[in-house]
C-alpha positions as CSV (number, residue, x, y, z in Angstrom):
1,M,0.0,0.0,0.0
2,R,1.2,3.5,-0.9
3,F,-0.2,6.6,0.7
4,T,-0.2,10.2,-0.5
5,F,-2.3,13.4,0.1
6,D,-3.5,16.5,-1.7
7,P,-1.0,19.3,-1.1
8,S,-3.9,21.6,0.0
9,F,-4.2,19.5,3.1
10,A,-1.1,21.1,4.5
11,E,-2.8,24.4,4.9
12,L,-5.8,22.7,6.4
13,L,-3.6,21.0,9.0
14,K,-2.1,24.3,9.9
15,K,-5.5,25.9,10.2
16,V,-6.7,23.3,12.7
17,G,-3.7,23.7,14.9
18,F,-1.0,21.2,13.9
19,T,2.6,22.5,14.3
20,A,5.1,19.7,13.6
21,F,5.2,16.3,11.9
22,S,7.5,13.3,12.2
23,L,8.4,11.8,8.9
24,A,10.3,8.9,10.4
25,N,7.9,6.2,9.3
26,N,7.5,3.4,6.7
27,H,5.4,5.3,4.3
28,S,7.5,8.5,3.8
29,L,9.2,7.0,0.8
30,D,6.1,5.5,-0.8
31,F,6.6,7.7,-3.9
32,G,10.4,8.0,-3.6
33,H,12.9,10.5,-2.3
34,A,11.6,13.3,-4.6
35,A,8.1,13.0,-3.2
36,D,9.5,12.9,0.3
37,A,11.2,16.2,-0.4
38,E,8.0,17.6,-1.8
39,T,6.1,16.6,1.3
40,R,8.6,18.5,3.5
41,E,8.3,21.5,1.2
42,Y,4.5,21.6,1.4
43,I,4.5,21.3,5.2
44,H,7.2,24.0,5.5
45,A,5.4,26.3,3.1
46,A,2.4,26.1,5.4
47,D,4.6,27.2,8.3
48,M,4.8,23.9,10.1
49,L,7.9,21.8,11.1
50,T,9.1,18.4,10.1
51,F,11.7,16.1,11.7
52,G,12.9,12.6,11.2
53,S,13.2,10.5,8.1
54,A,12.4,7.0,6.8
55,L,16.1,6.0,6.8
56,N,17.1,8.0,9.9
57,S,19.5,9.9,7.7
58,R,18.4,13.5,7.8
59,S,16.7,16.2,9.8
60,L,16.5,14.0,12.9
61,S,15.2,16.7,15.2
62,T,13.5,20.1,15.3
63,I,12.8,22.7,18.0
64,L,9.4,24.1,18.7
65,P,9.7,27.4,20.7
66,I,6.8,27.9,23.2
67,K,6.7,30.7,25.8
68,G,10.4,31.1,25.9
69,S,11.1,27.3,26.2
70,A,12.7,25.1,23.6
71,F,10.7,21.9,23.1
72,C,12.8,19.5,21.0
73,M,11.3,16.7,19.0
74,V,13.3,13.8,17.6
75,G,12.1,11.2,15.1
76,Y,13.2,7.5,14.8
77,H,12.0,4.8,12.4
78,D,13.0,1.2,13.4
79,L,11.6,-0.8,10.5
80,F,13.9,0.0,7.5
81,V,17.3,0.8,9.2
82,P,17.0,-0.6,12.7
83,D,20.1,1.3,14.0
84,P,19.4,3.9,16.7
85,S,22.9,5.1,17.0
86,A,22.4,8.4,15.0
87,V,19.3,9.2,17.0
88,L,20.9,8.5,20.4
89,A,23.8,10.8,19.4
90,E,21.3,13.4,18.3
91,I,19.5,13.3,21.7
92,Q,22.8,13.8,23.5
93,T,23.9,16.6,21.2
94,I,20.7,18.7,21.4
95,R,20.0,18.0,25.1
96,P,21.8,21.0,26.5
97,N,19.8,23.4,24.3
98,C,16.4,21.8,25.0
99,S,13.9,22.5,27.8
100,K,12.4,19.1,27.1
101,V,13.1,16.4,24.5
102,T,10.4,14.1,23.1
103,V,11.3,11.2,20.9
104,F,8.6,10.0,18.4
105,V,9.3,6.4,17.4
106,H,7.9,4.3,14.6
107,W,8.4,0.7,15.7
108,G,6.8,-2.6,16.9
109,A,4.6,-5.3,15.4
110,E,1.2,-4.3,13.9
111,Y,-1.9,-5.2,15.9
112,T,0.1,-6.3,18.9
113,H,-1.0,-5.0,22.2
114,V,2.2,-5.8,24.1
115,P,5.4,-3.9,23.4
116,S,8.3,-6.1,22.3
117,D,11.5,-6.4,24.2
118,R,13.2,-4.3,21.4
119,Q,10.7,-1.5,21.9
120,R,11.4,-1.5,25.7
121,S,15.1,-1.6,25.1
122,L,15.0,1.3,22.7
123,A,12.8,3.4,24.8
124,H,15.0,2.9,27.8
125,A,18.1,3.8,25.7
126,F,16.4,7.0,24.5
127,I,15.7,8.1,28.0
128,D,19.1,7.2,29.2
129,A,20.5,9.4,26.4
130,G,18.5,12.3,27.7
131,A,14.9,12.1,26.4
132,D,12.1,13.3,28.7
133,L,9.3,11.5,26.9
134,V,8.9,8.7,24.3
135,I,5.8,8.4,22.1
136,G,5.4,5.4,19.8
137,A,3.4,4.5,16.7
138,H,2.9,1.8,14.0
139,P,1.2,-1.1,15.8
140,H,-2.2,0.5,14.9
141,V,-3.5,-0.4,18.4
142,V,-3.0,1.2,21.8
143,Q,-0.2,-0.3,23.9
144,P,0.6,0.3,27.6
145,V,2.4,3.2,29.2
146,E,5.6,2.7,31.2
147,I,7.4,4.9,33.7
148,Y,11.1,4.4,33.5
149,N,13.6,6.4,35.7
150,G,10.9,9.0,36.2
151,K,10.2,9.4,32.5
152,V,7.1,8.3,30.6
153,I,6.9,6.0,27.6
154,F,3.7,5.6,25.5
155,Y,4.6,2.5,23.4
156,S,1.8,3.1,20.9
157,L,-1.1,5.6,20.7
158,G,-2.9,3.4,18.1
159,N,-4.6,4.9,15.1
160,F,-5.8,8.5,14.7
161,V,-7.0,9.5,11.2
162,F,-7.2,6.1,9.5
163,D,-9.6,3.7,7.8
164,Q,-9.1,0.3,9.5
165,N,-12.7,-0.3,10.3
166,F,-12.4,-4.0,11.2
167,S,-11.9,-4.1,14.9
168,F,-12.5,-2.1,18.1
169,A,-8.8,-1.8,18.7
170,T,-8.1,-0.3,15.2
171,M,-11.1,2.0,15.5
172,H,-10.0,3.6,18.8
173,G,-6.8,5.4,19.6
174,L,-5.4,7.8,22.1
175,M,-4.4,11.4,22.2
176,V,-2.1,12.7,25.0
177,G,-1.9,16.1,26.5
178,V,1.3,16.9,28.4
179,D,1.6,19.7,30.9
180,W,5.2,20.2,32.1
181,T,5.8,22.3,35.2
182,H,8.9,22.7,37.3
183,D,8.1,20.0,39.8
184,N,6.0,17.5,37.9
185,T,4.4,16.5,34.6
186,R,0.7,15.9,34.1
187,F,-0.5,13.6,31.4
188,E,-4.1,13.8,30.1
189,L,-5.2,10.7,28.2
190,I,-7.9,11.4,25.6
191,P,-9.4,8.2,24.0
192,V,-10.7,8.8,20.5
193,S,-13.1,6.9,18.2
194,I,-12.4,6.6,14.5
195,R,-15.1,5.8,12.0
196,R,-14.5,6.1,8.3
197,G,-11.5,8.3,8.9
198,Q,-13.3,10.8,11.1
199,V,-12.1,11.2,14.7
200,T,-14.3,12.1,17.8
201,V,-13.5,12.0,21.5
202,A,-14.7,8.7,22.9
203,D,-16.9,8.5,26.0
204,G,-18.7,6.0,28.1
205,K,-17.7,2.3,27.8
206,E,-15.6,3.0,24.7
207,R,-13.5,5.6,26.7
208,S,-13.1,3.2,29.6
209,A,-12.1,0.3,27.3
210,V,-9.3,2.4,25.7
211,L,-8.0,3.6,29.0
212,E,-7.8,0.0,30.3
213,T,-5.4,-0.9,27.4
214,V,-3.0,1.7,28.7
215,I,-2.6,-0.2,32.0
216,D,-0.6,-3.4,32.5
217,S,1.2,-5.0,35.4
218,S,4.1,-2.5,35.3
219,V,1.8,0.4,36.1
220,A,1.8,1.4,39.8
221,D,-1.6,1.0,41.5
222,D,-2.0,4.7,42.2
223,I,-1.3,5.7,38.6
224,A,-3.6,2.9,37.3
225,T,-6.4,4.2,39.5
226,S,-5.9,7.8,38.3
227,I,-6.0,6.6,34.7
228,R,-9.2,4.7,35.2
229,T,-11.0,7.3,37.2
230,L,-9.7,10.6,35.8
231,G,-8.0,9.8,32.5
232,E,-4.8,11.4,33.7
233,F,-1.8,10.9,35.9
234,V,1.1,12.9,37.3
235,V,4.8,12.0,37.5
236,Q,7.3,13.9,39.6
237,N,10.1,15.3,37.5
238,S,13.5,13.8,37.8
239,D,16.8,15.2,36.4
């Protein structure tokens, strides 16, 4: 399967509030390197940022300035060139100039609810290198959250705007709101329902079912309770 989009969508994405996109995924080169370059040009022309690449070979990171802080975003794709060395070096290089570093990772096996040993190993390595947050994609279903050395890993947020209408798991995903303060970080989990490519905020039993997939045996009881009841949790910052 090869995916593309109408160039006018870039302006629409800007209009509804998008600011940056990771291109570190297994479809960025569907129409070759020239089309990949065009994608970047359309997004940049709409005054949005890009970072990461399908081969982990260029533009690994970008900086989003917000209220005087530098929020750095790093992209890594583990399916074509499974070598994180360049991204680990990038994290270490930019760390001194970043208020926070988030790594967006394309990894894992499709339709698998449990992160693999490789996903866990990579996530831990990114945090050890200096990342403050790791957010994963590609499995098309939601996978659990983990807290490692005081930092949070979302192994997979599942689908967002997509057309896999064949199961509850592929028709529901997760958005995450992150509120960093000096002392702690608050995560708001927002389950979404996806029908024919249209996304709405999930509620009722659907919301509860998605939140439950975020919790596994590694999640502390107090955080699991907060996720189930409030759809959020707080982690004390560690440096």
